[in-house]
C-alpha positions, 0 to 999 in steps of 0.5 A: 708605370714610371720608374719614380712611381714604381720606386715610391710603391716599393717605399725605397726612395725619397724625393729631392727636387731640383728647381729652376725658374726661367724667362727669356733665356732658352739658351741658358736653360738648355745649358743648365739642363745639359749640366743636369744630365750627369748630375749625381743624386744623393743615395736613397733619393730620386730626383724631381726636376721642376722647371717653371717658365715665368711667362704668359705661355709655355715656349720651352717644351722642346728643350724640356723634352730633349732633357727628358730623353737624357734623364729618365731616372726621375720625374720632370715637371714643366709649367708656366707661372703667368704672373710676372716676377721672380718671387711668383716663379720661385713660389711655383717651384716651392709649391710643386715640390711641397705638393709632390711630397719632396723632402728637399728642394735645390735651386740654380739659376737659368744662367748657370751650369752645375758641377756633377757633384753639386747636389751631393755636396749640398746634401752632404753638408746639410746632413753632416751638420744637421742644417736646414738650408745651405748654399755654395759658391758661384764662379764665372765661366770663361769669356767668349773670344769675340769680347771687346777690351771693355768687356774683358775689363768688366769680366776680370772685375766680375771674376775678382769680385766673385772670388772675394765673395767665395773666399770670405764665405770659405773663411767663415766656414773654416771659422764656424761662422758660415751661419752669417753667409746670406744664402740665395737661390743661385746655389741653394738647398733647403729642408722642406720639412722646415719650410712646411713647419714654418710656412715659408714662402718667397715674398711676392710683394717684391714683384720685379724688384729682386731680393725675394731670396734674401728676404726668404733667408732673413725670414728663415733665420727669424724662425731659428733656421740653421744655415751654412756654406757648402764650399764644394757645391760649385756652380758656374755662371755665364755672363753674356756679352750684353751684360759685360758693359759698365752701364749694366753693372751700374744699373744692376748695383743701383737696383740691388741697392734699392732692394737692399734698402727696402728689405733693411729699412721698412720706414725712412726715419731720421736715423735711417736718413743720417746713416744713408748720408754716411753710406752714400758718401762712403760709396762715392768716395770708394768709387772715386778711388777704385776707378783709377785703380781699375786702370792700373790692375787691368780691370780687377777693381772695375766692377767694385767701382761701378757697384760702389757708384750704383749703390750710392745712387740706388740708396739716394733714389730709395730715400726718395721713394724709388723702387727697383725693377731689376726683373721687369724685362718682358719676354717676346712671348709676353710682349706679343700677347700684350699687343693683341 
């Protein structure tokens, strides 16, 4: 009999799930699971780690097995979700947590590492304020020493952008307005009683486009859910050198802009077109101002400039019916299967 089964029979502990969906990032998953090893668990709870590989077949068993040797105080579940698209993987995690009668579900991304008190900070904030959903800040890990000057330029822009996002959320938290902070799954804890009561799920119709966690948040708010910000629940994100490129930052913002448009405007009315013309004009103007500024401030404005341009192009494309395929990259395993 496992430790978890023994504690359940004794009726001593409740379950808190920690989920991660992953595809094509074995090194990132290994780093995240390594950060889970010293993770503190709230008193009275036992952890259920849920790892879902969004691919046609499982390829990460050895990584999961190594993690299991280090973390024997709970249950570790590992499965794959063959339907490609991040909302399918998120729903697989949610389904597993509900089926295992967990009380809460936390999520982090497979390109992050978490602070050892991350989960406790989320749970303490949620319980102290009687909330149903909380999120926390994401910071950027140091850049590798072999990075080029352009990559360092982009990295400084990312650090500056993430710091501004955290500062805004903290200000809202201090002013009692953090219910206005959009909570996404990069650092996330939800009450599964609330999820059960309102039958909430991630919208799998979004497929590769991204934004399913934002839409989940909006559905949550529509159900009168109470959300907030946990400023001490810190995660750090690793940006590989391949993503510290102007093209990647532009394309990411373009795709996010298209996803935001689809989430915000179900129909393209005349009012939406007029609003979009002003939006695109403002973003283009911002980009023209921010690109020269980024040279003077050693890259701090670089990502803001690229994102402004990306959002302008994305909104323009969305008006003409284009859809984001932000998560459409196919892993080597899937590509090999498709060739057979």
